[in-house]
C-alpha positions as CSV (number, residue, x, y, z in Angstrom):
1,M,0.0,0.0,0.0
2,K,2.8,2.4,0.9
3,F,4.5,1.7,-2.4
4,T,1.3,2.5,-4.4
5,Q,0.7,5.7,-2.4
6,R,4.3,6.8,-3.1
7,I,3.9,6.3,-6.9
8,W,0.6,8.3,-7.0
9,Q,2.2,11.1,-4.9
10,Q,5.0,11.3,-7.5
11,V,2.4,11.5,-10.3
12,R,0.5,14.3,-8.7
13,R,3.6,16.2,-7.8
14,H,5.0,16.3,-11.2
15,K,1.7,16.5,-13.0
16,V,2.9,14.2,-15.7
17,A,1.4,12.1,-18.4
18,L,2.5,8.9,-16.7
19,L,-1.0,8.7,-15.2
20,G,-2.5,8.0,-18.5
21,L,0.2,5.6,-19.4
22,L,-0.2,3.6,-16.2
23,L,-3.9,3.5,-16.5
24,G,-3.4,2.0,-19.9
25,V,-1.9,-1.1,-18.3
26,V,-5.2,-1.9,-16.7
27,I,-7.4,-0.8,-19.5
28,L,-5.3,-2.7,-22.0
29,Q,-6.1,-5.9,-20.3
30,I,-9.8,-5.1,-20.5
31,T,-9.9,-3.8,-24.0
32,R,-7.8,-6.4,-25.9
33,G,-10.9,-8.5,-26.7
34,I,-13.5,-5.8,-27.0
35,T,-14.2,-2.6,-29.0
36,G,-13.6,0.6,-27.1
37,S,-13.1,1.7,-23.5
38,G,-12.6,5.4,-22.9
39,D,-9.3,6.8,-24.1
40,F,-7.8,3.3,-24.9
41,T,-9.5,1.5,-27.8
42,F,-8.1,-1.7,-29.1
43,Q,-10.2,-2.8,-32.1
44,Q,-9.6,-6.2,-33.5
45,S,-8.1,-6.1,-37.0
46,S,-9.2,-9.0,-39.2
47,S,-5.6,-9.6,-40.2
48,A,-4.6,-10.0,-36.6
49,T,-6.3,-13.4,-36.5
50,G,-5.9,-14.2,-40.2
51,E,-2.2,-14.9,-40.5
52,S,-2.7,-18.3,-42.0
53,L,-2.8,-16.6,-45.4
54,N,0.7,-15.3,-44.8
55,S,4.1,-16.8,-44.3
56,V,5.5,-16.3,-40.8
57,V,9.3,-16.3,-40.2
58,K,10.6,-16.4,-36.6
59,L,13.3,-13.9,-36.1
60,N,15.3,-15.6,-33.3
61,G,17.7,-13.8,-31.0
62,D,17.1,-10.9,-28.5
63,R,13.4,-10.7,-28.0
64,S,12.4,-13.1,-30.8
65,T,9.6,-11.9,-32.9
66,D,7.7,-12.7,-36.2
67,L,8.4,-11.4,-39.6
68,I,5.1,-11.8,-41.5
69,L,5.4,-11.9,-45.3
70,P,2.5,-10.9,-47.5
71,K,0.7,-13.8,-49.3
72,N,2.0,-12.7,-52.7
73,Y,5.6,-12.7,-51.4
74,S,8.3,-14.1,-53.8
75,S,11.9,-14.5,-52.9
76,E,12.6,-13.2,-56.4
77,V,11.1,-9.8,-55.7
78,S,12.3,-7.2,-53.1
79,T,9.6,-6.6,-50.6
80,P,9.2,-3.4,-48.5
81,L,8.9,-3.7,-44.7
82,L,6.9,-1.9,-42.0
83,I,7.9,-2.1,-38.3
84,N,5.1,-1.1,-36.0
85,L,6.0,0.0,-32.5
86,H,3.5,-0.1,-29.6
87,G,2.9,2.4,-26.9
88,Y,3.7,2.1,-23.2
89,S,2.1,-1.0,-21.7
90,G,1.2,-2.4,-25.1
91,N,2.6,-5.3,-27.2
92,G,3.0,-6.3,-30.8
93,P,-0.4,-8.0,-31.1
94,S,-2.3,-5.2,-29.4
95,Q,-0.6,-2.6,-31.6
96,S,-1.5,-4.6,-34.7
97,A,-5.1,-4.9,-33.6
98,Y,-5.3,-1.2,-32.7
99,T,-3.7,0.4,-35.7
100,F,-5.0,-1.9,-38.5
101,L,-1.5,-1.5,-40.0
102,Q,-0.9,-5.3,-40.3
103,E,-3.9,-5.6,-42.6
104,A,-3.0,-2.5,-44.5
105,S,0.5,-3.7,-45.0
106,F,-0.6,-7.0,-46.4
107,N,-3.1,-5.3,-48.7
108,S,-0.1,-3.2,-50.1
109,G,2.4,-6.1,-50.3
110,L,4.5,-5.1,-47.3
111,A,6.3,-7.4,-44.9
112,Y,5.4,-6.6,-41.3
113,I,6.9,-6.8,-37.9
114,A,5.2,-5.7,-34.6
115,P,7.8,-6.3,-31.9
116,T,7.3,-6.1,-28.1
117,G,9.5,-4.0,-25.8
118,N,11.0,-5.0,-22.5
119,E,8.9,-5.2,-19.2
120,D,9.6,-2.8,-16.4
121,S,9.0,-3.1,-12.7
122,F,5.4,-1.9,-13.1
123,G,4.8,-4.9,-15.3
124,S,4.5,-2.7,-18.4
125,T,6.3,-3.0,-21.7
126,Y,8.2,0.0,-22.9
127,W,10.8,1.4,-25.3
128,N,13.8,3.3,-24.1
129,A,13.3,6.3,-26.3
130,T,14.0,9.7,-24.6
131,T,14.7,10.8,-21.0
132,A,10.9,11.5,-20.7
133,C,9.6,8.2,-22.2
134,C,9.7,5.5,-21.1
135,D,12.6,3.7,-19.4
136,F,11.4,4.6,-15.9
137,N,13.6,2.0,-14.2
138,K,16.7,3.5,-15.9
139,T,17.8,0.2,-17.3
140,D,19.4,1.9,-20.4
141,V,18.4,-0.9,-22.6
142,D,19.5,-0.2,-26.2
143,D,16.3,-0.3,-28.2
144,I,18.0,1.5,-31.1
145,A,20.3,-1.5,-31.5
146,Y,17.3,-3.8,-31.1
147,I,15.5,-2.1,-34.1
148,D,18.7,-2.3,-36.1
149,S,18.9,-6.0,-35.3
150,L,15.3,-6.5,-36.4
151,I,16.1,-4.9,-39.8
152,E,19.2,-7.0,-40.2
153,R,17.5,-10.2,-39.2
154,A,14.6,-9.5,-41.6
155,I,16.9,-8.8,-44.5
156,T,18.8,-12.1,-43.8
157,A,15.5,-14.1,-43.5
158,A,13.8,-12.8,-46.6
159,N,14.2,-10.6,-49.7
160,I,13.5,-7.3,-48.0
161,D,14.2,-4.1,-49.9
162,P,16.7,-2.1,-47.8
163,A,15.6,1.1,-49.5
164,R,11.9,0.6,-48.5
165,I,11.9,0.1,-44.7
166,Y,9.4,2.1,-42.7
167,L,8.6,2.8,-39.1
168,F,5.3,3.6,-37.4
169,G,4.8,4.2,-33.7
170,H,2.1,5.2,-31.3
171,S,2.9,7.2,-28.1
172,N,6.0,5.6,-26.6
173,G,6.5,3.8,-29.9
174,H,6.4,7.2,-31.7
175,F,9.0,8.6,-29.3
176,M,11.0,5.5,-30.1
177,S,10.8,6.0,-33.9
178,Y,12.2,9.5,-33.5
179,A,14.9,8.4,-31.1
180,Y,15.9,5.8,-33.7
181,L,16.3,8.6,-36.3
182,C,18.1,10.8,-33.8
183,S,20.7,8.1,-33.4
184,G,21.8,9.1,-36.9
185,S,20.5,5.9,-38.6
186,S,19.6,6.2,-42.2
187,K,18.2,2.7,-42.5
188,V,14.6,3.7,-42.8
189,A,13.0,5.5,-45.7
190,A,10.2,7.2,-43.8
191,V,8.6,7.5,-40.3
192,A,5.0,8.1,-39.4
193,G,3.5,8.2,-36.0
194,L,0.8,9.2,-33.6
195,A,1.0,11.0,-30.3
196,G,4.7,11.0,-29.8
197,A,7.4,13.7,-29.2
198,M,11.1,14.3,-29.1
199,E,13.8,15.6,-26.7
200,P,13.5,19.4,-26.5
201,N,17.3,19.8,-27.0
202,L,17.9,19.4,-30.7
203,T,21.7,19.2,-30.1
204,L,21.0,15.7,-28.7
205,C,19.6,14.6,-32.0
206,K,21.9,13.5,-34.7
207,A,19.2,12.8,-37.2
208,K,19.8,13.1,-40.9
209,P,17.0,14.5,-43.1
210,N,14.2,12.0,-43.5
211,N,10.5,11.7,-44.5
212,I,8.3,12.5,-41.5
213,L,4.5,12.3,-41.0
214,H,3.6,13.6,-37.5
215,I,0.0,13.0,-36.3
216,H,-1.2,14.3,-33.0
217,G,-4.6,14.8,-31.3
218,E,-5.3,18.3,-30.0
219,K,-7.3,16.8,-27.0
220,D,-4.5,14.4,-26.1
221,G,-4.5,14.2,-22.3
222,T,-1.5,11.8,-22.0
223,I,1.2,13.1,-24.3
224,L,0.1,16.7,-24.3
225,Y,-0.4,18.5,-27.6
226,D,1.3,21.6,-26.1
227,G,4.2,19.6,-24.6
228,G,4.9,18.6,-21.0
229,A,7.0,16.5,-18.8
230,I,7.1,13.0,-17.3
231,F,8.8,12.9,-13.9
232,G,10.4,16.3,-14.6
233,N,11.8,15.2,-18.0
234,S,10.4,17.4,-20.8
235,Y,9.1,16.4,-24.2
236,T,8.3,18.7,-27.1
237,S,4.9,20.0,-28.1
238,A,3.5,18.9,-31.4
239,S,4.5,22.2,-33.0
240,E,8.0,22.1,-31.5
241,T,8.4,18.5,-32.8
242,V,7.5,19.6,-36.3
243,A,9.7,22.7,-36.0
244,Q,12.7,20.4,-35.1
245,W,12.1,18.4,-38.3
246,Q,11.6,21.6,-40.2
247,Q,15.1,22.6,-39.2
248,I,16.6,19.1,-39.9
249,N,15.0,18.8,-43.3
250,E,15.6,22.5,-44.1
251,C,11.9,23.2,-44.8
252,T,10.6,26.7,-45.5
253,S,7.2,27.4,-47.0
254,K,4.1,25.4,-46.1
255,E,0.7,24.5,-47.6
256,S,-2.4,23.9,-45.4
257,G,-5.4,21.8,-46.0
258,S,-7.8,19.4,-44.3
259,L,-8.5,15.6,-44.3
260,D,-11.2,13.2,-43.1
261,L,-8.7,11.0,-41.3
262,L,-10.8,9.0,-38.9
263,E,-14.2,7.4,-39.4
264,S,-14.9,7.8,-35.7
265,I,-15.0,11.6,-36.0
266,E,-17.5,13.1,-38.4
267,G,-16.4,15.3,-41.3
268,S,-12.9,16.7,-42.0
269,D,-11.4,16.1,-38.6
270,T,-7.7,16.8,-39.4
271,K,-5.8,19.9,-40.3
272,I,-2.8,19.2,-42.6
273,I,0.3,21.2,-43.1
274,N,2.7,20.2,-45.9
275,F,6.2,21.7,-45.8
276,A,8.5,22.4,-48.8
277,C,11.8,20.9,-47.8
278,K,15.3,20.9,-49.3
279,N,15.9,17.4,-47.9
280,G,13.3,14.8,-47.1
281,S,9.7,15.7,-46.6
282,L,7.5,16.8,-43.7
283,E,3.8,16.6,-43.1
284,F,1.8,17.5,-39.9
285,R,-1.7,16.1,-39.3
286,S,-3.4,17.7,-36.4
287,I,-6.7,16.0,-35.3
288,S,-8.9,18.7,-33.8
289,Q,-10.9,16.4,-31.5
290,G,-8.3,13.6,-31.3
291,V,-7.4,12.1,-27.9
292,H,-4.3,10.1,-27.0
293,T,-5.7,6.8,-28.4
294,P,-8.4,7.7,-30.9
295,S,-10.5,5.0,-32.5
296,L,-8.5,4.0,-35.7
297,D,-9.8,2.1,-38.7
298,I,-8.5,0.4,-41.9
299,E,-8.8,3.6,-43.9
300,F,-6.5,5.4,-41.5
301,A,-4.0,2.6,-41.8
302,N,-4.3,2.6,-45.6
303,K,-3.6,6.3,-45.7
304,V,-0.5,5.9,-43.5
305,V,0.8,3.0,-45.6
306,S,0.1,4.9,-48.8
307,W,2.0,7.9,-47.4
308,L,5.0,5.8,-46.4
309,M,5.3,4.0,-49.6
310,Q,6.0,7.1,-51.6
311,Y,9.6,7.1,-50.3
312,R,12.8,5.2,-50.7
313,A,16.0,5.6,-48.7
């Protein structure tokens, strides 16, 4: 009891988004098999239980996981790859079910990996992305090296096109996708993500120009749209995150528009800003009524995959 009280006192004192992340641990267990529950909605993707149509290759080693090949896969043809990173307290299967990206990947002929992070002392899985999120036990596990190893193992196991490797992440997974680029890696052709952020200090980021799609809900109460801190460690606001990539990609002018991104929100729910960049590309999608874990759908996933597949490394 004293331990639990101490944790909640820390949460209140720092006014951090960890509250939402920790609640996700409990809600995740409830929502894995049903549709919708408050801010955390894990809808079952038809592909998440339909892998019999696809070839599954076990990638053995550190945190073994599955490389799932599309049903039209041929060893004679180079195949693009999407790696989908879950949020804090999630796992590979729940991320696939929530985002519909497994199904969208197969529809577009992509190979697919949805790995699972390490488990912390709270019993929650996480990625060690930034000081803010989410290695709360300070284990310093090298998840950048882990993603590198997934790419290397996938290329060894199948005919994966090294010029068409993509990352998507939600929340902690989105933080992780940016941390991976900030390591200086140029192994991925494009990154898209929802509800993540970066280190405020751009000098800590060694990222080379890349193709970036940043999506964030303006009503996000966990990873705040206007920025915040977790246990005193700051993360960028949505606009600051985009500004960092604007600097990295040397982007100047911008063009605005709107998009009906989510079926769960009626009408044109998302404002779009496209930037003109000297290097790479940058697009910002701001969901006006979007929460931290909005109800996603297959059309959302198809739009994300279509955006990613424009690019080659």
